[in-house]
C-alpha positions, 0 to 999 in steps of 0.5 A: 437474687429473685429466687432467694427473695421468694424463698425468704418470703415463703419462709416468713409466710410459714413462720407466721402460719406457725405462730397463728396455729400456736396462738389459736391453741393458746389459753390466755385466762389467768384462771379457769372461766366459771361455768356460768356468767351472770352478775346482775343480769336477769338470766345466766348464760353458759360461759364459753371455755377456752378450748371452745373459744379456740375451736370457734375462732378456728371455725370462723377462719374456715368460714371466712375462706369459704365466703371469700372463695365464693366471692372470688370464684362465683361473683368475680370479686377477688377478696381472697386478701381478706383471709390474710388481713384477718389473720394478721389483725387477729394476731395483732391482739393475741397478747396485748396490742401489737403496735408494729403490726397495725400500720400495714392494716389500717389506713393512716387516717382510719376513723373508728367509733365505740361506745367508750368514745361517746360518739366521737370518731377516733382518728388515726392509728395511734388513737386506735392503738390507745383505744384498744390499749385501754381494754388490755390495761383494764382486762390484762388477760382479754381475748377476742374470739370470733363467732362462726356463722355470724359475719357478713361480707358485702362488696358494693357497686363501687367495689368497696369491701365491707364486713360486719361480724359478731364476736365475744370479748372474754377476761377478768376485769381487774383495773379501771377501764379508761374511756375517751381520751384514754389517758390519765385525765379520762373518766373510767369505769371501776373494775370489780374483778368480775369475769367478763364474756361480752358479745360485740359487733364490729363493722369494717369498711376497707379502702382500695389499699386493702386497709381498714378505713373506718369502722365501729364496735357496738356492744351493750354497755348495760350488759357489761355493767350488769355482768360486772355488778356495776349496775344493779339487777332490773329487779332491784329497788336501787335500779328502779330508783335509778331509773326513776330519777331519770324522769326529773331530767326528762321533764326538764327536757320536755319544758326546754323543747316547749320554749 
């Protein structure tokens, strides 16, 4: 029976690796990415096509293995488990939100923040699922791609494992993006149908059970709204008028603080 269990485990691992390799080659966008992405930003940047995004994510996983090997073999911190964790975590967003995969990877009381939560920590696995589902509802072909050379691992004196990394989210923004609390009552940013390729930085803290205990996603809301044409260019009279209107509120706040 022990031999049979080991064989089934090996078979399951091989099946997962095969699915991972297929996912790393998959194209997800509903139509080809444009050559450049700009919207109302002050500069245009070259868009990364799907083949390049797939190549970058493959390279990221190779670099992760190199870093975890260095920590394990040279520094005496066995963090090789991060390789499997990130493969499973990345696969959880391969084609939408895989709710069945997340309980193994997240602490039951996981805490997470994002600009769309307005500073509130989202607590618990279901809250984390609802938050991520909001992005896939708004951008059905949304894909996350990791950027090699732009992530850092840290192990504290107490043994806490932390990772921070930069990536890009890519897709066509087709429906309103719901913000906290991510239900029908939530405020939502309207969709323009624009192609989005927005960089973000994630910060992860892992517990002793090798689960995500708390984390945060940081992205530039100004950039996203200008990229999607929701905000005008900084050179436009409309933008300058919007910024100038804020001076009224600022003056009121100064008066309040003088009391």
